[in-house]
N, C-alpha and C positions, 0 to 999 in steps of 0.2 A: 842646672842639670837635675833631671828627675831621678828620684831614688826608686829602687825596686824592693818590694817587700814580699817575702814568702810566708804563706800560712800553711803550716804542716798539719797533716792528719785531719783534714777537713772532710771526714768520712761522709757526713750527711750533706755536704755542700751548702752549709748555712752561714759560714763565717762572714760573708759579705752581705747577707740579708738580715741577720739578727742584730746588726749594728749599723749605725750611720757612719760611713767612711768619708763623708763629705768634707769634714774639716781638714783632711790630708790629701784629698784626691788631686788637688792642683800641684802637689809636689811628689806624690808617691803612686807608683803603679803596683797593684796588688795581684799576686798569683797564688791561687789556692791549690794545694796538692791533695787530691782525693785519696790517693793510695799511700800507705805507709812505706817508708824507705828505711830498711833495717841495716843494710850494708853500709859501712862507713865510707868506703870509696865511692859508692854510688851517691851517697848523701853529699859528700864533698863536691862532687862534680855537679850535682843538681843545684847546690847553693852557691857555686863559685861566683855568679854574677849578681848576687843579692846583697843589699846593704842592711836590710832589716829582716828579722825572722820572728814570727809568732809561733810558739810551740805549745802544744796542749799538755798540761800537767807534766808528768815525768816520763812521757812515752819515748822521747828522743833524747838520748844522752849527748851532751856536748863536752867530751873530754878534751884535754889539751891536744891530743893527736888530731882531732877534727878542727878545733879552733885555730890551730897553727896553719891550717891549709885554707883558711877563709880570710885572706887579707882585706877583702872589701867589706866584710861584715863589721857593723858598728853598733848594732842594737839587737838584743834578744829580749822579747817579751814572753814570759812564761806565765800561764794561767795559774793562779794561786800565789800565795806569799811564801811558800817553801818549795825548794826544788833541790833534790839531792843528787841529780845527775848532770849538773852543770859544774865545770871546773872554774870556780870564780877567780882563782889566782891566774889561770891561763887567760880567762876573759880580760882581766885587768891588764895583763902583760900585752895582750893584743889590741888594747884600746876598745874593747867591747863593753858597753854598758848593759847591765842586766836588770830588767824591771819585772814586776809582778802585777797581779790583779787580785781583787777579792775573790773568795770562793765560799759559798754558803754550806753549812753543815747539814741542812735539812734534806737535800736530795739523797745523800747516802743513807740517812736514817730511814727514809721512806723505802728505799730499795732493800735495805736490811730486812724490813718487815715483809716486803713482798716475797723475798726469798724464803724467809722463815715460815711464813704462812703457806707458800707453795709446797715446801717440804712437808709440813705438818699434815696438809690435807691432800697430798698426792695430786696436785692440780695438773701437772704435765701429763702424768699417766692417764688420768681420767679424761682430760681434754683430747689427748691423742686417740683414746679408745672411742670416745663419742664421735669424733670426726671421721674415723675409719670403720665405723659400724662394729666396733669391738665390744667387749663385755660391758653390760650395764652395771656399773659399780664393781670394782675389783680391789679397792683398797679400803682400809678402815683408818680414818684420820686420827692423828694424835691430838689430844686436848692441850690447850694452853692454860685455861683457867685452873688454878690450884696446883699447877706444875711449876717447876723451878727454872728460871732463866739465869744463867751464869754469864756475866759480862767480864771479859778480860780487857780492862780499860774503861775509865769513866770520865773521859774528857768531854769536849763539846758534842761529839757524836754519841759516845757511849751513854752519857747522861740522858740524852733525848730518847735513845732506844729504851733505857730503863723506865722512863716515865710512861711510854706506850705499854711496856710489859705490865706495869702496875695497873694501868687502865684495863688491861685484859684480865685482871685478877690473878696475875702470876706472882709467885714469890721470886723476888729479884735479889741476887747477890752479886758482888763485884770484887775483883782483885786486880791489882797491877803491882809492879815492883815497889812503887812509892806511894801507893794509895793509903789514905788515912781514914780513920773512923769519922773525923770531922767532915770529910768530903762525902762519905757515904750517907751520913746523917743528913747532910744538906740536900742530897738528892732523894732521900727517903728509902734507901735500900740497905741491905745487910753487907757488912764487910766480911768476906770469906777469910778464914784464918790462914789459908794458903792456896796457891794455885792448884795443888793436888786435890785438896778438899773440894774446891769449886768444880773441878773436872769430875770427881767421883759422884757428886750429889746433884748435878744439874741435868735437866731433861733437854735443855737447849743451851749451847755454848756459842757465844758470839764475840768475835775479836774486834777490838777498837783501839789499837795501839799504833804509834808511829814505829816504822821499821828503823832499827839502829843496831849498833854492835851488841847491845845487851838484850835485844828482843829478837834478833834473827834466830830462827830455829827454836823459838820458845816452846812450840809443841812438836816434839819428835815422837818416835815410836813409843818410848816409855810413857809419855804423857797421853798420847792417843789411846793407849791400852787402858788408861784409867776411866775413860768415858764409858758410860753404860751402853750396852748393846741396843738399848731402846732409845738412846739419845741422839741428837742431831748437832752438827757443827756448822756454823755460818761464818764465812770470812769475806767481808767487804773492805778490808783495810789494805793489807799487803800480803802477797803470796809468800814472801820470805819469812813470815811469822810461823809458818807451818812447814815441816819437812814434807815436801811433795811426794817423795817415794813412800814415806810412811803413810801418808794419807791415802795414796793409791792402794797400798796393801790393805789398809783398814776397810776401804770401800769394797775391794774384791773379796775379802774374807768375811765381810759382814760383821765385823766387830763393833761397828757403830751403825745406827739405823740409816744414816744418810748424811750428806753434806751439801751445802750450797756455797759456791764460790763465785766471786765477781772479779778476782784478781789472779794473775798468773806470772810465773817467772819470766816468760817471754810473751810479749804482746805486740801485734796480734798473735794468737795462739797458732802454732804451726798445724798444718792440715793433718799430720800424722801423730799429733801429740796424744799420749794415752788418756789424758783427761777427757778428750772428746768422746771416748767410748766407755768411760768408767761407769760401772753400775752404781745405783744409789746416789747419783750426783745430779744436782740441779746447778747449771752453770750459765752465766751471762757474760758478755764481752766487755767487762769493765764499764758498766753503766752507772756506777754509783754517783758520779758527779754530772752525768749527762742528763740535764734537764734544761728547759727553756730559761728558767731563772738564772742558772749558772752560765749558760752559753751567752745569753744577752749581756751578762756582767763581764764575762771574759773578753768578748770581742769589743764591747763598748769601751772598756777600760784599756784594752790594747790600743785602740785608736787614741785615747787620751794620753797614754804613755808615749806613743809615737809623736803626737803633737807637742807634748812637753819636751821631749828629747830634741825635736827640730828647733824649738825655741831656745834651747840651751839650758833648760831648767828641768832635768829629768825628775820624775816622781815615782814613788813606790819602788825605789831601787832595792835590789837584793844583794846580799853578801853571803 
């Protein structure tokens, strides 16, 4: 009997073209869903007849309430090797194996710099003006060289962002709850004495932390008030690191020069969400991981995960 595989959130329609599904085509029928399904009842109905699911990053939660309604489901493949929105205990109880894939840190690093540079040089404003016969030059760009980049988080992504900042001639400082001087010395940046001092003294602040109980809401209204009115905030990590209402207030009141965000509490972002019309904001639809390198890896290794599962020897299992 042939199995059915659902590929969720294939927005660009590339899941079956960026990878060779040949190794499982004789046993598996693949259906790609181009539109996001947010409602759990609709998702349960859509997936009722599928044995396998490939899900993109942490976009679709798989809580117990959903897994308990999918008795046919036997395998979830999630891109990346960390996924906080799958209930692993419920998956095990329902006989569902969960596997992951590799995910490279370089694409989000590159997007971080695209957003930071776009903010600094007013690229969206100037591009829109040029294309609509608007004013010829209306902004004065912020300089990077000689200015301070403050990084909250210095892991795989943050350390790479730091090295680019150094190449631009920036002063780079970093802080996180457990960051050590040995680590900052290794990367070649300064250890900020505190989160507050980093926020007060930086011209650009960029977030690179995992979202968890100790980091949720790390930047609230008091912290955002410390950022200089000439400084910019960049978040390509997780929306929950920043109090979204406080960020909106700061943008509307102009207490910070601007922000760039690639992550949102709800994704895709609702049509009437206030971030869509907020001033001083450069926003992208969670493109940090969306690159050919990552997508080829996700879907190629998803096929490998499915093939291994069908052979009885699952690989890259997640817990």
